[in-house]
DSSP file (Angstrom, degrees, kcal/mol; ACC not computed):
  #  RESIDUE AA STRUCTURE BP1 BP2  ACC     N-H-->O    O-->H-N    N-H-->O    O-->H-N    TCO  KAPPA ALPHA  PHI   PSI    X-CA   Y-CA   Z-CA
    1    1 A M              0   0    0      0, 0.0     5,-0.0     0, 0.0    47,-0.0   0.000 360.0 360.0 360.0 119.2   -1.3    6.4   12.4
    2    2 A A     >  -     0   0    0     45,-0.1     4,-2.2     1,-0.1     3,-0.5  -0.222 360.0-105.4 -70.9 161.3   -1.5    7.0    8.6
    3    3 A T  H  > S+     0   0    0     43,-0.4     4,-3.2     1,-0.3     5,-0.2   0.874 122.5  57.1 -55.7 -39.5    0.0    4.5    6.1
    4    4 A D  H  > S+     0   0    0      1,-0.2     4,-2.6     2,-0.2    -1,-0.3   0.896 107.0  49.1 -59.3 -38.5    2.9    6.9    5.6
    5    5 A D  H  > S+     0   0    0     -3,-0.5     4,-2.3     2,-0.2    -2,-0.2   0.907 111.4  49.1 -65.7 -41.2    3.6    6.7    9.3
    6    6 A L  H  X S+     0   0    0     -4,-2.2     4,-2.1    40,-0.2    -2,-0.2   0.932 113.1  46.6 -63.2 -45.2    3.4    2.9    9.1
    7    7 A M  H  X S+     0   0    0     -4,-3.2     4,-3.0     1,-0.2     5,-0.2   0.901 110.7  53.5 -63.6 -40.0    5.8    2.8    6.1
    8    8 A G  H  X S+     0   0    0     -4,-2.6     4,-2.6    -5,-0.2    -1,-0.2   0.901 107.1  51.3 -60.0 -41.5    8.1    5.2    7.9
    9    9 A R  H  X S+     0   0    0     -4,-2.3     4,-1.7     2,-0.2    -1,-0.2   0.909 112.4  46.0 -62.8 -42.4    8.2    2.9   10.9
   10   10 A V  H  X S+     0   0    0     -4,-2.1     4,-2.1     2,-0.2     5,-0.2   0.937 113.7  48.1 -66.2 -46.0    9.1    0.0    8.7
   11   11 A L  H  X S+     0   0    0     -4,-3.0     4,-2.2     1,-0.2     7,-0.2   0.874 109.5  53.5 -64.2 -36.5   11.7    2.0    6.8
   12   12 A D  H  < S+     0   0    0     -4,-2.6    -1,-0.2    -5,-0.2    -2,-0.2   0.897 109.3  49.9 -61.9 -39.4   13.3    3.2   10.0
   13   13 A T  H  < S+     0   0    0     -4,-1.7    -2,-0.2     1,-0.2    -1,-0.2   0.906 123.3  29.3 -65.5 -42.6   13.5   -0.4   11.2
   14   14 A F  H  < S-     0   0    0     -4,-2.1    -2,-0.2     1,-0.1    -1,-0.2   0.566 111.8-120.5 -96.3 -10.5   15.3   -1.6    8.1
   15   15 A G     <  -     0   0    0     -4,-2.2     3,-0.5    -5,-0.2    -1,-0.1   0.112  32.5 -79.2  82.6 155.8   17.0    1.7    7.1
   16   16 A E  S    S+     0   0    0      1,-0.2    -1,-0.1    -4,-0.1    -4,-0.1   0.859 132.7  26.8 -59.9 -37.8   16.5    3.6    3.9
   17   17 A D  S    S+     0   0    0     -3,-0.1    -1,-0.2    -6,-0.1    -2,-0.1   0.367  97.4 114.6-108.6   4.4   18.8    1.3    1.9
   18   18 A G  S    S-     0   0    0     -3,-0.5     2,-0.3    -7,-0.2    -4,-0.1  -0.291  79.2 -87.2 -73.0 160.8   18.3   -1.9    4.0
   19   19 A P        -     0   0    0      0, 0.0     2,-0.2     0, 0.0    -1,-0.1  -0.505  39.8-145.6 -71.2 129.4   16.6   -5.0    2.6
   20   20 A L        +     0   0    0     -2,-0.3     2,-0.3    -3,-0.1    -9,-0.0  -0.617  25.4 175.1 -88.3 156.3   12.9   -5.0    3.0
   21   21 A S    >>  -     0   0    0     -2,-0.2     4,-1.1     1,-0.0     3,-1.0  -0.848  50.2 -79.8-149.0-178.6   11.2   -8.3    3.5
   22   22 A V  H 3> S+     0   0    0     -2,-0.3     4,-2.3     1,-0.3     5,-0.2   0.820 122.7  66.1 -59.7 -31.1    7.9  -10.0    4.3
   23   23 A E  H 3> S+     0   0    0      1,-0.2     4,-2.0     2,-0.2    -1,-0.3   0.864  95.5  57.3 -59.8 -34.7    8.5   -9.0    7.9
   24   24 A A  H <> S+     0   0    0     -3,-1.0     4,-1.7     1,-0.2    -1,-0.2   0.911 107.2  47.0 -62.2 -41.4    8.1   -5.3    6.8
   25   25 A I  H  X S+     0   0    0     -4,-1.1     4,-2.3     2,-0.2    -2,-0.2   0.884 107.2  56.6 -68.8 -37.8    4.7   -6.1    5.4
   26   26 A H  H  X S+     0   0    0     -4,-2.3     4,-0.9     1,-0.2    -1,-0.2   0.897 106.5  51.3 -58.9 -38.2    3.7   -8.0    8.5
   27   27 A R  H  < S+     0   0    0     -4,-2.0     3,-0.4     1,-0.2    -1,-0.2   0.889 108.5  51.1 -65.8 -37.7    4.5   -4.8   10.5
   28   28 A L  H  < S+     0   0    0     -4,-1.7    -2,-0.2     1,-0.2    -1,-0.2   0.887 115.2  42.0 -64.5 -37.3    2.3   -2.8    8.1
   29   29 A A  H  < S+     0   0    0     -4,-2.3     2,-0.7    -5,-0.1    -1,-0.2   0.509  85.7 112.8 -89.2  -4.3   -0.6   -5.2    8.6
   30   30 A D     <  +     0   0    0     -4,-0.9     3,-0.3    -3,-0.4    -3,-0.0  -0.583  36.1 172.1 -72.0 112.0    0.0   -5.5   12.4
   31   31 A L    >   +     0   0    0     -2,-0.7     3,-1.9     1,-0.2    -1,-0.1  -0.004  33.2 125.0-110.5  27.3   -3.1   -3.9   13.9
   32   32 A G  T 3  S+     0   0    0      1,-0.3    -1,-0.2     0, 0.0    -2,-0.0   0.804  75.9  46.0 -59.2 -32.6   -2.4   -4.9   17.5
   33   33 A D  T 3  S+     0   0    0     -3,-0.3     2,-0.3     2,-0.0    -1,-0.3   0.172  97.2  95.1 -97.8  18.9   -2.5   -1.3   18.7
   34   34 A I  S <  S-     0   0    0     -3,-1.9    43,-0.1     1,-0.1     4,-0.1  -0.841  83.0 -97.9-112.1 147.5   -5.7   -0.5   16.8
   35   35 A A        -     0   0    0     -2,-0.3    -1,-0.1     1,-0.1     3,-0.1  -0.092  33.6-110.5 -58.0 158.4   -9.3   -0.7   18.2
   36   36 A D  S    S+     0   0    0      1,-0.1    41,-0.6    40,-0.1     2,-0.4   0.886 104.3  18.2 -59.0 -40.9  -11.4   -3.8   17.4
   37   37 A V  E    S-A   76   0A   0     39,-0.2     2,-0.3    40,-0.1    39,-0.2  -0.969  74.4-162.4-132.1 150.8  -13.6   -1.7   15.2
   38   38 A M  E     -A   75   0A   0     37,-2.0    37,-3.2    -2,-0.4     2,-0.1  -0.937  17.8-120.1-132.3 152.6  -13.0    1.6   13.5
   39   39 A S     >  -     0   0    0     -2,-0.3     4,-2.3    35,-0.2     5,-0.2  -0.354  36.3-104.5 -80.9 169.0  -15.1    4.2   11.9
   40   40 A I  H  > S+     0   0    0     33,-0.5     4,-2.6     1,-0.2     5,-0.2   0.880 122.8  53.1 -62.5 -37.5  -14.7    5.3    8.3
   41   41 A A  H  > S+     0   0    0      2,-0.2     4,-2.2     1,-0.2    -1,-0.2   0.905 109.3  48.5 -65.2 -40.5  -12.9    8.5    9.4
   42   42 A E  H  > S+     0   0    0      2,-0.2     4,-2.6     1,-0.2    -2,-0.2   0.911 113.8  45.8 -65.8 -42.2  -10.4    6.5   11.5
   43   43 A V  H  X S+     0   0    0     -4,-2.3     4,-2.6     2,-0.2     5,-0.2   0.910 111.3  52.5 -68.3 -41.2   -9.7    4.1    8.7
   44   44 A A  H  X>S+     0   0    0     -4,-2.6     5,-1.9    -5,-0.2     4,-0.9   0.916 112.7  45.6 -59.5 -42.6   -9.3    6.9    6.2
   45   45 A D  H  <5S+     0   0    0     -4,-2.2     3,-0.4     2,-0.2   -42,-0.2   0.921 112.3  51.0 -66.2 -44.1   -6.8    8.6    8.6
   46   46 A L  H  <5S+     0   0    0     -4,-2.6   -43,-0.4     1,-0.2   -40,-0.2   0.911 119.7  34.8 -58.3 -44.8   -4.9    5.4    9.2
   47   47 A L  H  <5S-     0   0    0     -4,-2.6    -1,-0.2   -45,-0.3    -2,-0.2   0.483 105.0-125.0 -93.4  -3.8   -4.5    4.6    5.5
   48   48 A D  T  <5S+     0   0    0     -4,-0.9     2,-0.3    -3,-0.4    -3,-0.2   0.912  71.6 117.2  57.8  45.0   -4.2    8.2    4.4
   49   49 A V      < -     0   0    0     -5,-1.9    -1,-0.2    -6,-0.2     2,-0.2  -0.841  68.4 -96.3-129.4 169.4   -7.0    7.9    1.9
   50   50 A S     >  -     0   0    0     -2,-0.3     4,-1.7     1,-0.1     5,-0.1  -0.484  25.4-119.5 -85.1 158.6  -10.4    9.7    1.7
   51   51 A A  H  > S+     0   0    0      1,-0.2     4,-2.5     2,-0.2     5,-0.2   0.854 117.4  60.9 -60.8 -34.3  -13.6    8.3    3.0
   52   52 A H  H  > S+     0   0    0      1,-0.2     4,-2.4     2,-0.2    -1,-0.2   0.915 101.9  51.0 -58.8 -43.5  -14.8    8.5   -0.6
   53   53 A T  H  > S+     0   0    0      2,-0.2     4,-2.5     1,-0.2    -1,-0.2   0.911 109.7  49.9 -61.3 -42.8  -12.0    6.1   -1.6
   54   54 A L  H  X S+     0   0    0     -4,-1.7     4,-1.9     1,-0.2    -2,-0.2   0.912 111.3  47.9 -63.6 -42.5  -13.1    3.6    1.1
   55   55 A R  H  X S+     0   0    0     -4,-2.5     4,-2.8     2,-0.2    -1,-0.2   0.888 110.6  53.2 -64.5 -37.8  -16.8    3.8    0.0
   56   56 A Y  H  X S+     0   0    0     -4,-2.4     4,-2.4     2,-0.2    -2,-0.2   0.924 107.1  50.6 -62.2 -45.7  -15.6    3.3   -3.6
   57   57 A Y  H  <>S+     0   0    0     -4,-2.5     5,-2.5     1,-0.2     6,-0.7   0.884 111.7  49.1 -60.0 -38.0  -13.7    0.1   -2.6
   58   58 A E  H ><5S+     0   0    0     -4,-1.9     3,-1.5     4,-0.2    -2,-0.2   0.945 111.7  47.0 -66.5 -47.9  -16.8   -1.1   -0.9
   59   59 A R  H 3<5S+     0   0    0     -4,-2.8    -2,-0.2     1,-0.3    -1,-0.2   0.842 108.0  57.6 -61.8 -32.8  -19.0   -0.4   -3.9
   60   60 A A  T 3<5S-     0   0    0     -4,-2.4    -1,-0.3    -5,-0.2    -2,-0.2   0.505 117.6-114.2 -77.1  -3.6  -16.4   -2.1   -6.2
   61   61 A G  T < 5S+     0   0    0     -3,-1.5    -3,-0.2     2,-0.2    -2,-0.1   0.678  82.6 121.4  82.1  17.4  -16.8   -5.3   -4.1
   62   62 A L  S   <S+     0   0    0     -5,-2.5     2,-0.3     1,-0.2    -4,-0.2   0.743  76.7  18.2 -86.3 -23.5  -13.2   -5.2   -2.8
   63   63 A V        -     0   0    0     -6,-0.7     2,-0.5    -5,-0.1    -1,-0.2  -0.997  66.6-138.6-149.1 142.0  -14.1   -5.1    0.9
   64   64 A E        -     0   0    0     -2,-0.3     2,-0.4    -3,-0.1    -6,-0.0  -0.880  22.3-168.1-102.4 133.5  -17.2   -5.9    3.0
   65   65 A V        -     0   0    0     -2,-0.5    10,-0.2    10,-0.1     2,-0.1  -0.979  12.3-138.0-126.9 129.8  -18.0   -3.5    5.8
   66   66 A E  E     -B   74   0B   0      8,-1.0     8,-2.5    -2,-0.4     2,-0.4  -0.314  16.5-134.5 -76.2 165.6  -20.5   -4.1    8.6
   67   67 A R  E     -B   73   0B   0      6,-0.2     6,-0.2    -2,-0.1     2,-0.1  -0.941  11.2-132.9-121.1 145.8  -22.9   -1.4    9.8
   68   68 A D    >   -     0   0    0      4,-2.6     3,-2.1    -2,-0.4     6,-0.0  -0.237  44.5 -83.1 -84.6-177.3  -23.6   -0.4   13.4
   69   69 A A  T 3  S+     0   0    0      1,-0.3    -1,-0.1     2,-0.1    -2,-0.0   0.774 132.4  52.2 -59.6 -27.2  -27.2    0.1   14.8
   70   70 A S  T 3  S-     0   0    0      2,-0.1    -1,-0.3     3,-0.0     3,-0.1   0.474 120.8-108.0 -87.8  -2.6  -27.1    3.6   13.4
   71   71 A G  S <  S+     0   0    0     -3,-2.1     2,-0.2     1,-0.3    -2,-0.1   0.506  72.4 140.9  89.0   4.5  -26.1    2.5    9.9
   72   72 A H        -     0   0    0      1,-0.1    -4,-2.6    -5,-0.0    -1,-0.3  -0.565  58.9-103.5 -81.5 145.2  -22.6    3.8   10.2
   73   73 A R  E     -B   67   0B   0     -6,-0.2   -33,-0.5    -2,-0.2     2,-0.4  -0.419  33.9-167.1 -66.3 137.8  -19.8    1.7    8.7
   74   74 A V  E     -B   66   0B   0     -8,-2.5    -8,-1.0   -35,-0.1     2,-0.6  -0.993   7.4-152.1-128.7 124.6  -17.6   -0.2   11.2
   75   75 A Y  E     -A   38   0A   0    -37,-3.2   -37,-2.0    -2,-0.4     2,-0.1  -0.842   8.5-158.2-100.5 122.0  -14.4   -1.7   10.0
   76   76 A D  E  >  -A   37   0A   0     -2,-0.6     4,-2.3   -39,-0.2     5,-0.2  -0.379  38.8 -92.6 -89.0 176.8  -13.0   -4.7   11.7
   77   77 A A  H  > S+     0   0    0    -41,-0.6     4,-2.8     1,-0.2     5,-0.2   0.863 125.0  54.3 -59.9 -37.9   -9.4   -5.8   11.7
   78   78 A D  H  > S+     0   0    0      2,-0.2     4,-2.3     1,-0.2    -1,-0.2   0.921 109.4  47.3 -63.4 -42.8   -9.9   -8.1    8.7
   79   79 A A  H  > S+     0   0    0      2,-0.2     4,-2.3     1,-0.2    -2,-0.2   0.909 113.0  48.8 -64.2 -41.3  -11.4   -5.3    6.6
   80   80 A V  H  X S+     0   0    0     -4,-2.3     4,-2.4     2,-0.2    -2,-0.2   0.916 110.1  51.3 -66.5 -42.3   -8.5   -3.0    7.6
   81   81 A R  H  X S+     0   0    0     -4,-2.8     4,-2.1     1,-0.2    -1,-0.2   0.928 111.1  48.4 -58.6 -44.5   -5.9   -5.6    6.8
   82   82 A R  H  X S+     0   0    0     -4,-2.3     4,-2.9     1,-0.2    -1,-0.2   0.911 110.7  51.1 -62.7 -40.9   -7.5   -6.0    3.3
   83   83 A L  H  X S+     0   0    0     -4,-2.3     4,-2.8     2,-0.2     5,-0.2   0.854 105.5  55.3 -66.7 -34.4   -7.6   -2.3    2.9
   84   84 A V  H  X S+     0   0    0     -4,-2.4     4,-2.0     2,-0.2    -1,-0.2   0.948 112.1  44.5 -59.5 -47.5   -3.9   -2.0    3.8
   85   85 A F  H  X S+     0   0    0     -4,-2.1     4,-2.6     2,-0.2    -2,-0.2   0.943 113.7  49.7 -61.4 -48.3   -3.2   -4.6    1.0
   86   86 A L  H  X S+     0   0    0     -4,-2.9     4,-2.7     1,-0.2     5,-0.2   0.909 110.7  48.7 -59.9 -43.8   -5.5   -2.8   -1.5
   87   87 A T  H  X S+     0   0    0     -4,-2.8     4,-2.4     1,-0.2    -1,-0.2   0.878 111.6  50.0 -66.9 -35.6   -4.0    0.6   -0.9
   88   88 A R  H  X S+     0   0    0     -4,-2.0     4,-1.7    -5,-0.2    -2,-0.2   0.910 112.3  47.7 -66.4 -41.3   -0.5   -0.8   -1.3
   89   89 A M  H  <>S+     0   0    0     -4,-2.6     5,-2.7     2,-0.2     4,-0.2   0.904 112.7  48.1 -67.7 -40.3   -1.5   -2.5   -4.6
   90   90 A R  H ><5S+     0   0    0     -4,-2.7     3,-1.7     1,-0.2    -2,-0.2   0.925 110.4  52.0 -64.6 -43.2   -3.2    0.6   -5.9
   91   91 A L  H 3<5S+     0   0    0     -4,-2.4    -1,-0.2     1,-0.3    -2,-0.2   0.848 106.8  54.5 -60.4 -33.4   -0.1    2.7   -4.9
   92   92 A S  T 3<5S-     0   0    0     -4,-1.7    -1,-0.3    -5,-0.2    -2,-0.2   0.472 126.4-101.8 -81.6  -0.7    2.0    0.2   -6.9
   93   93 A G  T < 5 +     0   0    0     -3,-1.7    -3,-0.2     1,-0.3    -2,-0.1   0.548  63.7 157.7  98.2   7.2   -0.1    0.8   -9.9
   94   94 A M      < -     0   0    0     -5,-2.7    -1,-0.3    -6,-0.2    -2,-0.1  -0.515  44.0-120.1 -67.8 126.7   -2.3   -2.3   -9.9
   95   95 A P     >  -     0   0    0      0, 0.0     4,-2.2     0, 0.0     3,-0.3  -0.282  15.7-117.8 -65.5 152.0   -5.5   -1.5  -12.0
   96   96 A M  H  > S+     0   0    0      1,-0.2     4,-3.0     2,-0.2     5,-0.2   0.888 114.2  56.5 -57.2 -41.6   -8.9   -1.7  -10.3
   97   97 A R  H  > S+     0   0    0      1,-0.2     4,-2.1     2,-0.2    -1,-0.2   0.884 108.3  48.0 -61.7 -36.4  -10.0   -4.5  -12.6
   98   98 A D  H  > S+     0   0    0     -3,-0.3     4,-2.9     2,-0.2    -1,-0.2   0.901 111.6  49.7 -69.6 -40.2   -7.0   -6.6  -11.6
   99   99 A L  H  X S+     0   0    0     -4,-2.2     4,-2.9     2,-0.2     5,-0.2   0.917 110.7  50.1 -62.5 -42.5   -7.7   -5.9   -7.9
  100  100 A Q  H  X S+     0   0    0     -4,-3.0     4,-2.2     2,-0.2    -2,-0.2   0.915 112.5  46.9 -62.2 -42.4  -11.4   -6.9   -8.4
  101  101 A H  H  X S+     0   0    0     -4,-2.1     4,-2.1    -5,-0.2    -2,-0.2   0.929 112.5  49.9 -64.5 -44.7  -10.3  -10.1  -10.1
  102  102 A Y  H  X S+     0   0    0     -4,-2.9     4,-2.6     1,-0.2    -2,-0.2   0.932 111.7  47.3 -59.9 -47.4   -7.8  -10.8   -7.4
  103  103 A I  H  X S+     0   0    0     -4,-2.9     4,-2.8     1,-0.2    -1,-0.2   0.872 109.1  54.6 -65.2 -36.3  -10.3  -10.3   -4.6
  104  104 A A  H  X S+     0   0    0     -4,-2.2     4,-0.9    -5,-0.2    -1,-0.2   0.898 109.7  48.2 -61.5 -38.9  -12.9  -12.4   -6.4
  105  105 A L  H  X S+     0   0    0     -4,-2.1     4,-0.5     2,-0.2     3,-0.5   0.929 110.5  50.5 -66.0 -45.0  -10.2  -15.2   -6.5
  106  106 A V  H >< S+     0   0    0     -4,-2.6     3,-1.5     1,-0.3    -2,-0.2   0.941 111.8  47.6 -56.6 -47.8   -9.5  -14.7   -2.8
  107  107 A D  H 3< S+     0   0    0     -4,-2.8    -1,-0.3     1,-0.3    -2,-0.2   0.712 102.0  67.3 -67.4 -19.1  -13.2  -14.9   -2.0
  108  108 A G  H 3< S-     0   0    0     -4,-0.9     3,-0.3    -3,-0.5    -1,-0.3   0.580 106.2-126.3 -78.0 -11.0  -13.3  -18.0   -4.2
  109  109 A G    X<  -     0   0    0     -3,-1.5     3,-1.8    -4,-0.5    -1,-0.2  -0.395  42.6 -34.7 101.1-174.1  -11.2  -20.0   -1.8
  110  110 A E  G >  S+     0   0    0      1,-0.3     3,-1.8     2,-0.2    -1,-0.2   0.730 119.0  72.1 -62.3 -26.7   -8.0  -22.1   -1.7
  111  111 A G  G 3  S+     0   0    0     -3,-0.3    -1,-0.3     1,-0.3     4,-0.2   0.656  93.5  57.8 -65.3 -13.8   -8.5  -23.5   -5.2
  112  112 A T  G <> S+     0   0    0     -3,-1.8     4,-2.3    -7,-0.3     3,-0.3   0.398  73.5 102.3 -96.7   2.4   -7.6  -20.1   -6.7
  113  113 A V  H <> S+     0   0    0     -3,-1.8     4,-2.9     1,-0.2     5,-0.2   0.897  77.6  53.8 -56.3 -45.2   -4.2  -19.8   -5.1
  114  114 A P  H  > S+     0   0    0      0, 0.0     4,-2.2     0, 0.0    -1,-0.2   0.908 111.6  45.3 -58.7 -40.0   -2.2  -20.7   -8.2
  115  115 A E  H  > S+     0   0    0     -3,-0.3     4,-2.2    -4,-0.2    -2,-0.2   0.890 112.6  51.0 -70.2 -37.6   -4.0  -18.0  -10.2
  116  116 A R  H  X S+     0   0    0     -4,-2.3     4,-2.5     2,-0.2     5,-0.2   0.926 109.8  50.7 -61.8 -44.2   -3.5  -15.5   -7.4
  117  117 A L  H  X S+     0   0    0     -4,-2.9     4,-2.6     1,-0.2     5,-0.2   0.924 109.0  51.0 -59.6 -45.2    0.2  -16.4   -7.3
  118  118 A D  H  X S+     0   0    0     -4,-2.2     4,-2.3    -5,-0.2    -1,-0.2   0.915 110.6  49.5 -58.7 -43.4    0.4  -15.9  -11.1
  119  119 A M  H  X S+     0   0    0     -4,-2.2     4,-2.4     1,-0.2    -1,-0.2   0.924 112.7  46.4 -61.6 -44.6   -1.2  -12.4  -10.8
  120  120 A L  H  X S+     0   0    0     -4,-2.5     4,-2.7     2,-0.2    -2,-0.2   0.871 110.8  51.6 -70.0 -36.4    1.1  -11.4   -8.0
  121  121 A V  H  X S+     0   0    0     -4,-2.6     4,-2.2     2,-0.2    -1,-0.2   0.924 111.7  47.8 -63.9 -43.4    4.2  -12.6   -9.8
  122  122 A E  H  X S+     0   0    0     -4,-2.3     4,-1.8    -5,-0.2    -2,-0.2   0.913 113.3  47.6 -63.5 -41.8    3.2  -10.7  -12.9
  123  123 A H  H  X S+     0   0    0     -4,-2.4     4,-2.7     2,-0.2    -2,-0.2   0.897 108.6  54.8 -67.1 -39.1    2.5   -7.5  -10.8
  124  124 A R  H  X S+     0   0    0     -4,-2.7     4,-2.8     1,-0.2    -1,-0.2   0.917 107.3  50.7 -58.1 -43.1    5.8   -7.9   -9.0
  125  125 A D  H  X S+     0   0    0     -4,-2.2     4,-2.0     1,-0.2    -1,-0.2   0.882 109.7  50.4 -63.1 -37.9    7.6   -7.9  -12.3
  126  126 A T  H  X S+     0   0    0     -4,-1.8     4,-2.3     2,-0.2    -2,-0.2   0.917 110.9  49.0 -64.7 -43.9    5.8   -4.8  -13.4
  127  127 A I  H  X S+     0   0    0     -4,-2.7     4,-2.6     1,-0.2    -2,-0.2   0.926 109.5  51.9 -61.6 -45.4    6.8   -3.1  -10.1
  128  128 A R  H  X S+     0   0    0     -4,-2.8     4,-2.1     1,-0.2    -1,-0.2   0.895 109.6  49.7 -59.6 -39.7   10.4   -4.1  -10.6
  129  129 A R  H  X S+     0   0    0     -4,-2.0     4,-2.3     2,-0.2    -1,-0.2   0.917 110.9  49.6 -64.7 -42.8   10.4   -2.6  -14.1
  130  130 A R  H  X S+     0   0    0     -4,-2.3     4,-2.8     2,-0.2    -2,-0.2   0.888 108.6  53.1 -63.6 -38.9    8.9    0.6  -12.7
  131  131 A I  H  X S+     0   0    0     -4,-2.6     4,-2.7     2,-0.2    -1,-0.2   0.920 109.0  49.2 -62.1 -43.3   11.5    0.8  -10.0
  132  132 A R  H  X S+     0   0    0     -4,-2.1     4,-2.2     2,-0.2    -2,-0.2   0.918 111.9  49.0 -61.3 -42.2   14.2    0.4  -12.6
  133  133 A E  H  X S+     0   0    0     -4,-2.3     4,-2.1     1,-0.2    -2,-0.2   0.910 111.9  48.5 -63.7 -42.0   12.6    3.2  -14.7
  134  134 A L  H  X S+     0   0    0     -4,-2.8     4,-2.5     2,-0.2    -2,-0.2   0.885 109.0  53.4 -65.9 -38.1   12.4    5.4  -11.6
  135  135 A N  H  X S+     0   0    0     -4,-2.7     4,-2.5     2,-0.2    -1,-0.2   0.903 108.2  50.3 -62.4 -40.3   16.0    4.7  -10.8
  136  136 A L  H  X S+     0   0    0     -4,-2.2     4,-2.2     2,-0.2    -2,-0.2   0.909 110.5  49.6 -63.4 -41.1   17.0    5.8  -14.3
  137  137 A S  H  X S+     0   0    0     -4,-2.1     4,-2.2     2,-0.2    -2,-0.2   0.887 109.9  51.4 -63.6 -39.1   14.9    9.0  -13.8
  138  138 A L  H  X S+     0   0    0     -4,-2.5     4,-3.0     2,-0.2    -2,-0.2   0.916 109.0  50.3 -63.3 -43.4   16.7    9.6  -10.5
  139  139 A I  H  X S+     0   0    0     -4,-2.5     4,-2.4     1,-0.2    -2,-0.2   0.912 110.6  49.5 -61.7 -42.8   20.1    9.2  -12.1
  140  140 A A  H  X S+     0   0    0     -4,-2.2     4,-2.0     2,-0.2    -1,-0.2   0.900 112.7  47.6 -63.3 -40.2   19.1   11.7  -14.8
  141  141 A T  H  X S+     0   0    0     -4,-2.2     4,-2.4     2,-0.2    -2,-0.2   0.923 111.0  50.3 -66.1 -44.6   17.9   14.2  -12.2
  142  142 A E  H  X S+     0   0    0     -4,-3.0     4,-2.5     1,-0.2    -2,-0.2   0.890 108.8  53.7 -59.7 -40.0   21.1   13.7  -10.1
  143  143 A Y  H  X S+     0   0    0     -4,-2.4     4,-2.2     1,-0.2    -1,-0.2   0.930 109.9  46.2 -60.3 -46.4   23.1   14.3  -13.3
  144  144 A K  H  X S+     0   0    0     -4,-2.0     4,-1.7     2,-0.2    -2,-0.2   0.888 110.4  53.0 -66.7 -38.5   21.4   17.6  -14.0
  145  145 A I  H  <>S+     0   0    0     -4,-2.4     5,-2.8     1,-0.2     3,-0.3   0.938 111.5  46.4 -59.7 -46.3   21.7   18.7  -10.3
  146  146 A A  H ><5S+     0   0    0     -4,-2.5     3,-1.6     1,-0.2    -2,-0.2   0.870 107.3  58.4 -63.6 -36.9   25.5   18.0  -10.6
  147  147 A T  H 3<5S+     0   0    0     -4,-2.2    -1,-0.2     1,-0.3    -2,-0.2   0.856 106.4  48.4 -59.6 -36.2   25.6   19.9  -13.9
  148  148 A Y  T 3<5S-     0   0    0     -4,-1.7    -1,-0.3    -3,-0.3    -2,-0.2   0.326 126.8-100.8 -89.3   8.6   24.2   23.0  -12.2
  149  149 A G  T < 5S+     0   0    0     -3,-1.6    -3,-0.2     1,-0.3    -2,-0.1   0.562  77.3 137.6  88.3   8.6   26.8   22.7   -9.4
  150  150 A G      < -     0   0    0     -5,-2.8     2,-0.3    -6,-0.2    -1,-0.3  -0.375  56.2-107.4 -83.0 165.9   24.5   21.1   -6.8
  151  151 A R        -     0   0    0     -2,-0.1     2,-0.3     2,-0.0     8,-0.1  -0.715  37.1-169.3 -92.5 144.8   25.4   18.2   -4.5
  152  152 A T        +     0   0    0     -2,-0.3     3,-0.2    -7,-0.0     5,-0.1  -0.813  29.2  81.7-128.6 168.8   23.9   14.8   -5.2
  153  153 A G  S >  S-     0   0    0     -2,-0.3     3,-1.2     1,-0.1    -2,-0.0  -0.441  82.7 -71.5 120.3 168.5   23.7   11.5   -3.4
  154  154 A P  T 3  S+     0   0    0      0, 0.0    -1,-0.1     0, 0.0     0, 0.0   0.708 124.1  56.9 -69.9 -20.2   21.6    9.8   -0.7
  155  155 A D  T 3  S+     0   0    0     -3,-0.2     2,-0.5     2,-0.1    -2,-0.1   0.440  85.4  98.9 -91.9   1.3   23.1   11.9    2.1
  156  156 A V    <   -     0   0    0     -3,-1.2     2,-0.2     3,-0.0    -3,-0.1  -0.772  57.7-158.0 -94.8 126.6   22.1   15.2    0.6
  157  157 A Q        -     0   0    0     -2,-0.5    -2,-0.1     1,-0.2     0, 0.0  -0.547  44.4 -67.2 -91.5 165.2   19.0   17.0    1.9
  158  158 A G        -     0   0    0     -2,-0.2    -1,-0.2     1,-0.1     0, 0.0  -0.192  41.6-138.2 -51.9 141.4   17.1   19.6   -0.1
  159  159 A E              0   0    0     -8,-0.1    -1,-0.1    -3,-0.1    -2,-0.0   0.131 360.0 360.0 -97.5  20.9   19.1   22.7   -0.5
  160  160 A G              0   0    0      0, 0.0    -2,-0.1     0, 0.0    -1,-0.0   0.508 360.0 360.0 109.1 360.0   16.4   25.0    0.0
């Protein structure tokens, strides 16, 4: 199940305009129906990223991946959970250098929690600003659609 499918499942549960919460993220990270270990192709499919991206994250030090007897990468649940987080942060615009710093802090232990919290609060504020900017862009687009005689609003599907 690709990340888009996972997000779709969460959005279906909460509704398009319903409040999202930490429970939604727990559902994204819930890997109960996933095998104990996964191949790179399976993880790439699950997260809707390329195998190249997964190898890049490994080379960048963001995730540690074991190898089987044949030398193929095998991803355990912890690695997949971390990759779910990493892909969400990248999608939200977090720069690689910030992700690398954050993961270094995580790997540094509990003493780094205050700095991790500061990073995430700052990133949350950046995301909120981007959402406001996107909402303004949506309003401008809706205005132009209405100007051309089209229908607008959340209940309108594409007109073809």
